[in-house]
KOLBAPA-985309 format. One record per residue: y, x, z of N, C-alpha, C, O in turn. Coordinates in steps of 0.001 Angstrom, whole numbers, padded with zeros to 6 digits, always signed. Atoms other than C-alpha are relative to their C-alpha. Example, Ala and Ser with C-alpha at 12.3 -4.5 7.8 and 13.67 -1.06 7.14 Angstrom:
// KOLBAPA-985309
-001190+000890+000000-004500+012300+007800+001200+000900+000000+001181+001936+000665/-001190-000820-000060-001060+013670+007140+001090-000770+000730+002198-000261+000899/
***
This chain:
// KOLBAPA-985309
-001183+000818+000000+000000+000000+000000+001255+000868+000000+002241+000596-000685/-001112-000891-000118+002283+002758+000878+000306+000665-001341+001463+000873-001704/-000164-000634+001300+001676+004387-002492+000664-000953-001006+001458-000537-001849/-000570+000980+000936+002567+001186-004321+001494-000140+000238+002266-000236-000715/-001438+000124-000283+005906+000909-002563+000738+001256-000456+001864+001173-000946/-000608-001233+000504+006645+004514-003369+000110-000034-001510+001112+000372-002098/+000031+000069+001454+005664+003914-006937+001087-000960-000520+001776-000666-001498/-001024+000948+000451+007907+000894-007256+001399+000562+000217+002284+000333-000607/-001296-000618-000250+010823+002811-005690+000276+001050-001055+001410+001202-001509/-000145-001015+001025+010233+005583-008150+000314-000636-001345+001148-000135-002099/-000236+000676+001262+010111+003164-011052+001428-000536-000058+002065-000449-001108/-001359+000517-000021+013410+001568-010012+000987+001145-000185+001974+001006-000908/-000909-001136+000118+015043+004980-009664+000002+000521-001425+001045+000921-001941/+000081-000486+001364+013825+005984-013079+000667-000977-000973+001303-000579-001949/-000658+000978+000871+014988+002782-014632+001517+000171+000081+002237+000034-000909/-001443-000146-000168+018395+003397-013192+000489+001251-000708+001638+001299-001147/-000406-001243+000626+018466+006873-014644-000402+000053-001467-000233+001085-002116/+000484+000037+001377+017064+005818-018006+001165+000199-000971+002214-000416-000783/-001083-000215+000952+019168+007058-020945+000342-001279-000768+001472-001452-001227/-000270+001227+000739+018810+003668-022587+001006-000852+000766+001871-001496+000172/-000939+000761-000805+020632+002059-019693+001378+000654-000025+002409-000019-000042/-001268-000718+000006+023266+004722-019726+000727-000231-001313+001958-000224-001339/-000604+000211+001303+023884+004079-023407+000421-001449-000150+001113-001815-001101/-000397+001387+000052+024289+000450-022689-000984-000861-000737-000650-001980-001127/+000994+000749+000741+021120-000680-024367-000624-001079+000832-001100-002063+000265/+000578+000977-000875+019886-002620-021344-001511+000118+000059-002103+000990-000577/+001436+000001-000150+016322-003387-020367-000540-000991-001004-000263-002189-000949/+000557+000867+001027+014453-004711-023310-001299+000629-000464-001414+001853-000526/+001277-000512+000511+010914-004389-024606+000149+000417-001453-000763+001018-002020/-000274-000439+001364+012447-003835-028019+000434+001459-000019+000347+002131-001046/-000451-001370-000120+013786-000541-026808-001247+000874+000188-001939+000749+001199/+001229-000821-000036+011017+002042-027552+000052+001030+001118-000973+001354+001718/-000105-000969-001090+012345+004549-025070-000396-000663+001318-001077-000052+002143/+000328+000710-001219+012034+001959-022339-001495-000297+000082-002091-000186+001153/+001434+000343+000021+008509+000952-023378-000821+001263+000290-001791+001216+001045/+000730-001255-000251+007350+004584-023435+000175+000376+001458-000783+000790+002111/-000239-000322-001397+008972+005143-020063-000802-000908+000913-001377-000452+001901/+000753+000968-000799+007380+002024-018666-001489+000321-000033-002159+000245+000997/+001417-000376+000117+003949+003076-019981-000319+001238+000823-001362+001318+001471/+000202-001222-000775+004346+006502-018418-000021-000316+001481-000854+000211+002218/-000061+000352-001417+005304+004969-015073-001262-000734+000404-001790-000487+001489/+001228+000751-000312+002315+002590-015195-001188+000976+000050-002036+000880+000937/+001099-000962+000049-000026+005453-016139-000007+000867+001254-001057+001093+001856/-000097-000823-001207+001246+007628-013288-000365-000838+001217-001024-000346+002133/+000334+000896-001107+000962+004657-010946-001506-000201+000103-002059-000173+001202/+001470+000168-000017-002684+004086-011959-000669+001268+000523-001605+001197+001320/+000587-001274-000457-003464+007772-011422+000159+000149+001511-000768+000576+002199/-000240-000114-001426-001880+007681-007971-000818-001037+000750-001348-000735+001819/+000749+001065-000657-003567+004355-007094-001473+000378+000151-002063+000156+001208/+001425-000390-000049-007048+005680-007923-000196+001406+000595-001296+001956+000544/+000031-001285-000687-006222+008935-006088-000555+001127-000881-001303+001990-000422/+000441-001031+000947-006837+011057-009166+000574+001361+000388-000167+002342+000323/-000487-001329-000395-004510+013877-007984-000801+000580+001171-001076+001780+001199/+000825-000477-001126-006503+014100-004740-001381+000440-000474-001926+001444-000017/+001315-000361+000530-009753+014114-006681+000080+001320-000773-000801+002173-000673/-000176-001253+000754-008424+016828-008975+000182+001159+000984-000354+002248+000778/-000195-001035-001032-007290+018777-005897-001320+000377+000661-001614+001552+000878/+001309-000281-000606-010725+018383-004309-000890+000782-000960-001586+001712-000555/+000810-000722+000990-012397+019502-007540+000458+001451-000100-000361+002369-000149/-000519-001368+000077-010093+022518-007747-000346+000784+001261-000702+001960+001191/+000380-000670-001243-010710+023302-004068-001489+000352-000001-001887+001441+000411/+001451-000263+000083-014465+022962-004630-000293+001171-000933-001129+002025-000636/+000195-001089+000973-014264+025247-007650+000463+001322+000607-000180+002357+000431/-000509-001211-000653-012158+027729-005666-001004+000494+001052-001265+001693+001153/+001013-000384-000994-014737+027671-002836-001227+000578-000690-001800+001560-000217/+001145-000517+000754-017521+028155-005414+000263+001415-000506-000593+002296-000418/-000366-001336+000494-015682+031101-006945+000036+000990+001155-000433+002121+001027/-000052-000878-001165-015027+032534-003481-001412+000347+000484-001680+001490+000855/+001399-000253-000368-018736+032150-002634-000657+000982-000960-001377+001888-000540/+000563-000921+000996-019701+033865-005896+000560+001408+000188-000157+002400+000055/-000601-001313-000262-017223+036655-005128-000625+000656+001232-000914+001852+001222/+000638-000550-001203-018693+037074-001631-001421+000475-000310-001853+001538+000137/+001368-000376+000389-022185+037115-003100+000019+001264-000865-000824+002149-000721/-000111-001192+000846-021075+039629-005709+000330+001225+000850-000201+002309+000608/-000308-001114-000901-019554+041801-002952-001255+000448+000749-001536+001640+000870/+001231-000330-000729-022792+041581-000971-000989+000719-000921-001615+001701-000522/+000902-000655+000962-024817+042462-004079+000492+001413-000321-000302+002345-000458/-000554-001332+000286-022454+045347-004802-000285+000958+001148-000683+002103+000932/+000285-000842-001168-022816+046664-001256-001483+000360+000057-001848+001497+000356/+001445-000257+000012-026592+046295-001504-000351+001008-001101-001175+001900-000898/+000252-000936+001105-026564+048085-004870+000479+001396+000376-000185+002383+000062/-000490-001314-000423-024443+050887-003400-000937+000616+001033-001186+001822+001014/+000959-000488-000989-026859+051155-000472-001255+000505-000689-001769+001575-000363/+001191-000420+000745-029803+051284-002881+000270+001271-000788-000568+002171-000838/-000358-001196+000764-028005+053819-005045+000032+001223+000918-000496+002280+000573/-000052-001117-000958-027303+056009-002008-001411+000386+000436-001738+001566+000562/+001390-000272-000393-030936+055644-000952-000738+000742-001099-001443+001715-000832/+000677-000664+001113-032190+056587-004416+000543+001411-000222-000212+002327-000546/-000571-001342+000146-029772+059511-004611-000537+000928+001082-000837+002093+000818/+000561-000790-001095-030990+060702-001199-001457+000354-000305-001879+001495-000120/+001399-000257+000361-034608+060324-002332-000080+000993-001145-000955+001858-001162/-000011-000938+001138-033763+062134-005575+000254+001413+000494-000401+002361+000062/-000282-001332-000563-032257+065012-003594-001226+000535+000744-001579+001707+000614/+001186-000434-000736-035318+065101-001326-001105+000428-000958-001755+001452-000747/+001029-000342+000980-037663+065079-004322+000373+001294-000715-000492+002130-000976/-000441-001236+000661-035568+067778-006015-000210+001199+000918-000658+002257+000476/+000220-001088-000952-035671+069893-002856-001487+000321+000109-001884+001486+000144/+001455-000213-000081-039427+069372-002614-000499+000693-001266-001334+001595-001190/+000398-000645+001258-039824+070300-006291+000432+001458-000006-000312+002327-000460/-000470-001385-000086-037714+073416-005705-000903+000824+000926-001237+001972+000630/+000908-000707-000917-039914+074332-002727-001343+000257-000666-001913+001336-000507/+001282-000164+000693-043053+073780-004828+000102+001105-001037-000797+001937-001159/-000189-001042+001019-041661+075933-007633+000089+001368+000671-000508+002336+000199/-000132-001271-000716-040695+078650-005145-001356+000457+000534-001701+001635+000441/+001338-000347-000504-044158+078513-003545-000898+000448-001148-001678+001389-001001/+000809-000381+001160-045755+078671-006989+000386+001397-000478-000477+002189-000856/-000440-001343+000393-043628+081712-007842-000564+001044+000956-001057+002089+000530/+000535-000936-000989-044649+083397-004596-001502+000190-000200-002003+001314-000169/+001443-000090+000232-048309+082564-005233-000296+000780-001271-001242+001567-001309/+000198-000734+001250-048009+083870-008788+000251+001487+000214-000476+002326-000318/-000290-001404-000298-046432+087088-007493-001153+000625+000780-001593+001733+000477/+001126-000492-000798-049189+087486-004914-001241+000152-000877-001957+001149-000791/+001166-000060+000895-051841+086693-007534+000131+001163-000978-000861+001822-001288/-000215-001115+000923-050282+089232-009923-000243+001328+000716-000867+002237+000169/+000227-001229-000769-050244+091886-007198-001488+000189+000271-002008+001300+000165/+001438-000072-000254-053857+091053-006321-000740+000392-001274-001661+001207-001234/+000635-000334+001282-054832+091205-009999+000250+001465-000340-000642+002153-000836/-000320-001404+000251-053046+094550-010321-000871+000896+000875-001399+001902+000401/+000836-000787-000908-054908+095872-007257-001461-000042-000452-002149+000979-000454/+001377+000128+000498-058210+094504-008592-000191+000823-001266-001241+001438-001451/+000084-000781+001236-057498+096127-011952-000060+001491+000320-000821+002238-000295/+000032-001409-000387-056774+099453-010269-001361+000373+000557-001898+001434+000237/+001339-000253-000556-060047+099195-008305-001026+000037-001122-001889+000914-001157/+000938+000058+001130-061912+098222-011468+000129+001253-000863-000873+001832-001281/-000206-001213+000790-060328+101104-013387-000569+001221+000723-001182+002089+000102/+000535-001117-000775-061223+103500-010572-001525+000019-000088-002127+001080-000255/+001466+000092+000134-064842+102242-010682-000453+000434-001379-001433+001166-001515/+000371-000360+001374-064966+102591-014442+000183+001493-000252-000642+002130-000906/-000224-001447+000147-063447+106087-014304-001118+000755+000707-001660+001722+000172/+001081-000660-000746-065993+107047-011627-001311-000113-000766-002066+000854-000865/+001237+000184+000775-068810+105548-013715+000019+000888-001240-000997+001477-001606/-000102-000856+001191-067526+107383-016789-000189+001458+000383-000858+002204-000331/+000170-001372-000457-067293+110633-014812-001464+000272+000322-001985+001343+000011/+001429-000150-000286-070868+110052-013561-000796+000133-001286-001701+000962-001386/+000705-000080+001281-072022+109430-017124+000252+001351-000672-000650+001963-001244/-000309-001313+000588-070198+112540-018293-000786+001091+000713-001365+001958+000058/+000741-001011-000769-071757+114614-015452-001481-000070-000334-002138+000958-000494/+001420+000177+000344-075182+113152-016235-000270+000530-001396-001265+001221-001617/+000173-000485+001367-074748+113849-019943+000122+001519-000028-000600+002189-000766/-000176-001444-000049-073528+117362-019111-001257+000656+000584-001732+001671+000074/+001229-000542-000603-076551+117959-016836-001151-000078-000985-001949+000854-001090/+001072+000161+000992-078864+116597-019547+000173+001026-001107-000809+001592-001588/-000235-000979+001063-077218+118847-022124-000364+001393+000482-000978+002170-000248/+000350-001318-000546-077548+121873-019851-001511+000144+000084-002055+001196-000252/+001467-000039-000091-081218+120988-019223-000598+000189-001379-001520+000983-001566/+000515-000139+001366-081783+120562-022958+000226+001426-000518-000644+002012-001161/-000285-001371+000443-080083+123904-023624-000951+000966+000689-001471+001876+000042/+000926-000861-000722-082203+125558-020911-001406-000110-000573-002077+000886-000845/+001344+000199+000558-085381+123968-022218-000112+000650-001371-001105+001297-001702/+000000-000584+001349-084449+125008-025713-000007+001532+000086-000715+002210-000658/-000046-001463-000129-083596+128530-024559-001331+000539+000525-001763+001616+000114/+001320-000412-000495-086904+128742-022630-000989-000007-001147-001789+000914-001312/+000933+000081+001142-088750+127575-025720+000257+001140-000970-000682+001746-001486/-000345-001085+000920-086887+130090-027856-000454+001332+000612-000993+002188-000090/+000388-001250-000669-087510+132842-025269-001511+000171-000029-002011+001270-000268/+001464-000061+000032-091216+131984-025086-000456+000361-001402-001328+001210-001590/+000393-000287+001382-091458+131970-028858+000332+001445-000339-000455+002128-000993/-000393-001381+000275-089573+135263-029030-000936+000962+000731-001364+001971+000170/+000905-000865-000767-091729+136765-026265-001377+000018-000640-002034+001059-000684/+001286+000068+000678-094827+135572-028076-000013+000906-001211-000954+001664-001444/-000080-000837+001202-093691+137213-031249+000025+001479+000389-000666+002288-000230/-000107-001407-000423-092776+140462-029425-001353+000469+000550-001828+001553+000213/+001279-000372-000593-096010+140482-027445-001057+000090-001090-001890+000996-001090/+001008-000006+001066-098031+139637-030519+000153+001238-000844-000846+001780-001317/-000219-001184+000809-096462+142521-032376-000336+001264+000798-000847+002231+000233/+000200-001206-000780-096720+144992-029503-001373+000028+000688-001807+001103+001103/+001253+000069-000736-100016+143864-027948-001155+000340-000929-001238-000154-002053/+001193-000358+000783-103214+145378-029188-001140-000845+000487-001005-001557+001481/+001163+000814-000331-106622+143781-029040-000559+000430+001344-000990-000414+002130/+000559-000477-001262-107741+145959-026161+000875-000473+001154+000364-000889+002193/-000909+000460-001046-104602+145090-024145-000155-001501+000204-000047-001982+001332/+000163+001448-000084-105169+141396-024922-001264-000319+000773-001264-001227+001605/+001262+000243-000696-108768+141560-023710+000169+000322+001479-000352-000384+002342/-000219-000392-001375-107651+143342-020575+000826-001063+000719+000534-001353+001880/-000826+001055-000585-104974+140622-019906-000829-001252+000260-000657-001928+001274/+000839+001195-000154-107553+137877-020434-000935+000215+001181-001122-000688+001997/+000938-000274-001094-109999+139526-018065+000744-000053+001336+000209-000575+002315/-000799+000032-001232-107242+139969-015443+000333-001425+000391+000299-001764+001574/-000352+001387-000283-106233+136312-015745-001199-000757+000528-001062-001577+001436/+001221+000687-000443-109850+135133-015339-000306+000427+001436-000664-000398+002276/+000289-000486-001334-110302+137319-012303+000965-000613+000999+000570-000978+002107/-000994+000572-000900-107088+136021-010790-000292-001461+000274-000143-001926+001404/+000319+001417-000168-108111+132419-011368-001208-000144+000913-001238-001033+001765/+001204+000063-000825-111545+133100-009804+000354+000263+001452-000176-000366+002367/-000362-000354-001368-109912+134671-006795+000755-001148+000667+000608-001382+001867/-000789+001100-000585-107602+131748-006283-000848-001229+000210-000587-002011+001125/+000826+001177-000133-110288+129154-006769-001009+000155+001154-001375-000842+001776/+001020-000180-001036-112768+130705-004283+000636+000201+001298-000054+000372+002303/
***
C-alpha cells in the first residue's frame, strides 16, 4: 500500500513536470509524449508492485555470494596446490639428494673396484712373471741337461774312437779280463 501511494505521488509530480504541460498542451491521450510517459509510469509501478527490484537485488546478491564462494574455493584450491607443489619440490630435492648420494657411492665403489682390480692385476702379473721365470729356469735346466747329455755322448763317442785307435787286441783282452774279475769280486 505504501508503495502505491509513493507511486501515485511520483506520477503526479511527473505529470506536473511534463514538458507537454509546460508547453500548454494539457493532459490528453492524443498527446504522444503524455501517453509514453504514462506507460513508463505504469510499467515502473508494476515493477515496484511485484517487487522486481528486490528480486533483482536478491539475484545479484545471490550471484555475488556464489562468486565469493567460488573465489574462496579457488583460494583454498590455490593454497592446496601451493602446499602440494612445495611438498613435491621438497620430495624432488630429497630424491635428487638421494640420487646424488647413490651416484657418489657408486663412484666410490667403482674407485674401490678399480683399485682392487689393479691390485689383482698386479698379483696376477706377478704370478705370471714368476711362472714364466720358472718355465725359463726349467727350460734352461733342460737345455743344460741336454747339452751335458750331448757332450757326454760326444765324449763317449770320441773316447771310443780314441780307445779303438789306440787299444790293441791284447790290451782289450786284458781290460775284459779285469772287468770280469772285478764283477766276480763284487758279486761274491
